[in-house]
N, C-alpha and C positions, 0 to 999 in steps of 0.2 A: 535801367530800373524805372518803373513808372513813378512819376512824382504825384504828390498829393496836393489838393487845393483845399483851403479852408473856406467854408461858406458861413456867412452870418444869416440866421433866420430870425425874423421878427414875427412873434406869435400872439394869438389871443385864444382864450378858451373859457367855456362855462364849466366850472369845476364841480357842478352839482353831482354828476354821475361818475366822477373819477375818484379813485383812491389816492389822490395826490399826483404830483409830478413823477416821482421816481418809479421806475419799472419794478414790479413785484410779481413773483410767480402766482398765477391764478387770479390776478386782480387787474382790473381795467385802469390803466394809468395814462397820463398825457404822453410821457416819454415813450411808453410802449406803443401807443398808436402812431406817433410820429416816426419812430425808428422803423416800425414795420412798413409804414407807407413809403418811406424813402427806399428801403430795400426792395419793395415791390416795383416802384416806378423806374428805378435804376437797374433792375434785374440783377441784384447782388445776391451772392450765395448766402451771406449772413447780413443781418441788419446792421447798419453803422451805429456808432455810439455818439449820442448827443451830450454836449456839456452845456448846462443852463446857468443863467445869471442868478436865479433864486429858486430853490426847490420848494414849491408851494405844497401845503398840506391838503389832505382830502377835503373837498368842498370849497377850497379857495379858488377864486377866479383870476384871470389875467387879461388885461387889455394891451399891455406893453412888455410882454415877456421877450427875452432874447436868448438864443442858443447858438452854438457853433457846432459844425461837424466837419471832419477831415475825410475827404473822398479821393480815391485815385482819379486822376484826370481822365484816364481812359474810360472810366465808368460813366462819364458825362457825355460821351460821344453819341449815345442813344438819344439824348435830348437835342443835341446839335442836329442830328439827322431829322428828328421830328420837326424842328423849327425851320429848317432850310431845304434839305435834300437828303438823298441817301448818303450813307457814310462813305467817306473818301479817305485815302491815305493822308495821314498827317492831321486828321481831325482833332485828336487829343491835344496836339501842340497848339492848334489854332484856338482852342478853347482857352488855353492858358494865356495866349498872347493878346487877349483883349476882345475877342469876338464874343462878348458875353450877353448882351441884352436879349438876343433871341432865345438862347438856351435857358437863361434865367427865367424868362417868361414861360417857356415851355415847362420848366420844373414846377412853377407855381400852379399852372393850369392842371398838370397831371396830379399834383398833390391834392388840389381841390376836388378832383374827381374820385379819389379813393379815401380821403379822410372823412370821418363822421362829421356831422354838422356842428358839433359842439367844440371843435378845435379847428383853427384856421392858420395857415401860413400866409401872412399878409405881405411879406417882402423877403427877397433873397438877394444877397450880393456877395461878391468875392471879398472876404475880410481883409482889411489892411494888415500889413506885416506886424506881428506882435500882438494881434488881437486875441483876447481870451474872454469869452462871454462872462465867465465868473470873476476871474481875478483882475481883469482890466477895468471893471466897473468903478465909477466914482461914487454912485449912490443908487438907491432904489427908493421909489415913491409908491406908497400904498395909500389907499383910501378905504376907510371903514364906515359903513352906513347903518344908521340906527333910526328907527321910527318909534315915537311914543304916543301916537294918537290913541285916544281911548278905544276906538273901534278896531284897532289893529292896522296892519300894513296892507296897502293896496295888493290884492291877490296877484296882479301882474308883476309885482316887485318882490314877491315872497322868496325868490331865490338869491337876491343880493341885498336885501335890507332885513336887519334883525329887529324884531319888535320887543320893546320893553313895556311892561304892564304898569309902569308908574312914570310920572313926569321926570324929565331929565333937564337939569339946569346947565346950560352951556357955559355960563360964566364960571361956575364951579369947576367944570371940566377943564377950562383953559387955565384957571388959577393953579390947579393941581399939575397940569401938564408942564407948565413953565419950569417947575423945579426939577424936571427930569432931563432937560436939554443939556447937551455937552457930551464929552467923552467920559464914560463910566464903565465899571464892571456891572453888567446887567444880569449877573448870575441869578438874582432873585426872580427874574422874569423869563428865564430860559430853561429849557430842559437840557440837562447836562449831557455832553457827549465826550467820551474819553479822548484826551489829547487836543480838544478844541477850546480856544479862548472864548470868553464871553464878554470881552471888552469891545465896546462899540461906540461910535460917535453919533448920537441922536441929534440931527441937524434941525428938524422941524417936527412939532407935534401940536396941532391946534385944531379947534372944532368950530364949525359954522352951521347954523340952522338955515337951510335954504327956503326959498319961497314955497316949495312943495312940502315944507315942514320936516323934511328928512334932515337929520343931523349927520354931518360928514366930518370925520377926523382925517386930516392929511398927516401922514407919518413918513418922514424921510430920514434915512441913515446911510452911512457908508456901506453898511451890511447889517443883516439881522441874524441872530441865532434862532434856534428852533423854538417856535411858539412865542417869540418875543413880542411881536405886534399884538397878537390876540391877548396875551397876558397883560400887557400895558393897558389895552383897551378895557379889559375886564376890571382891572383895579381902578381905573379912572371912572368907569360907569358907577362903581360903588360910591364914589364921591359925588358924581352928578345926580345920583338918586337920593343923596342925603344919608346913606347908610354908613359912610366913613368920613372922617374929617379931611379937609384939604391937605393937611400935612402927611397923611398916611402913605400915599405912594412913594414919596421921598424917603420916609422912614424905612419902608421896605427895601428900597434901592440901597440905602446906606448899610443896612444889616448884611446884605449880600446872601441872605438865606431865603429860600422860597417860603413865603408865608401861606399858611393854610387858608387865609382869607382871600388870596389872589385866585380868582376863577378865570380860566381861559375863556374868552368870548367865543361865541359860535363862529365856525369857519365861514359860513356862507355870506356874512356881511363884509368880507375882506376881498379886495381886488388889487392886484399888482398893476399899477398904471404906467410906470415908466422906469427904465434903467438908463442912467446917464453914463457916458464914456468921455474920456479926454480926447484931445486932438490926436490924429493918427501917429504923430511922432512921439507921443507920450504913452502909447498903449503898452509897449513892452516894459517900460520903466514902472508904470503903475502896477502891472501884473507882478513884477518882481517884488515891489514894496508890499503888496497885499499878501503875498505868500509868507512873509515873515510873521512869526508868532508875535502878537502885540502884547506889550505890558503897559501899565499906567505909569506916567511920570510921577516921581516922588512929590 
């Protein structure tokens, strides 16, 4: 029986013209483009299924997205042939036994030739045992970018910076953000999904105005539920613009009920910058721990 090999793919994409990550009938998605490209370059009858670290919404970008895919070893022989020579008996086993750099480079080159320019596979490697792009992750780091210049955002940055038509106070943003850190039930900032927990550990949330006058929020958590980052940003911007008191986001969090005053910030200001994983020997343990439904300690 043909064995499978699990590959880790490191990805980046401009989310402007995508209907999000997840494949949807009749819509252009990042997952759809990547799976179709893999099926094409590997000459598979059916496109393989990707598992991603974080399913980004329509319009959200990624610079450090991670996914994995399980492929029959024999399907990779075409890459080995392209990299070195014509196919020979035992090629599939050689691929498994460590002769990887050539065919991995061949896979990246072939994907770059068929993928659209707004999505790239930056690196491919054979995943360590126990690796799961989603469940093995320790944390995800997002950056949200805001501009408040009176004249608007630089036209060359219009796809990744959100303009606010009133001044934004960074000190107020940081004061309100500090009260949200830690492990909480973020139901008030998440779109509910049946059977899914909304308990998350928010590890970092702070704002800095750069020399270019762009305000950047860095948001790190062990995981995020649907729309969580953009809902947090939307509530905090209400504080930074003086429309809500500093205590308001914390009050919303404690109630655990979605407040009508929480407006989800526009998608295009958000970029997934990094996904962190533990050492190889901890991957399987981390995945098993993450799969357990989490509850808050008393």
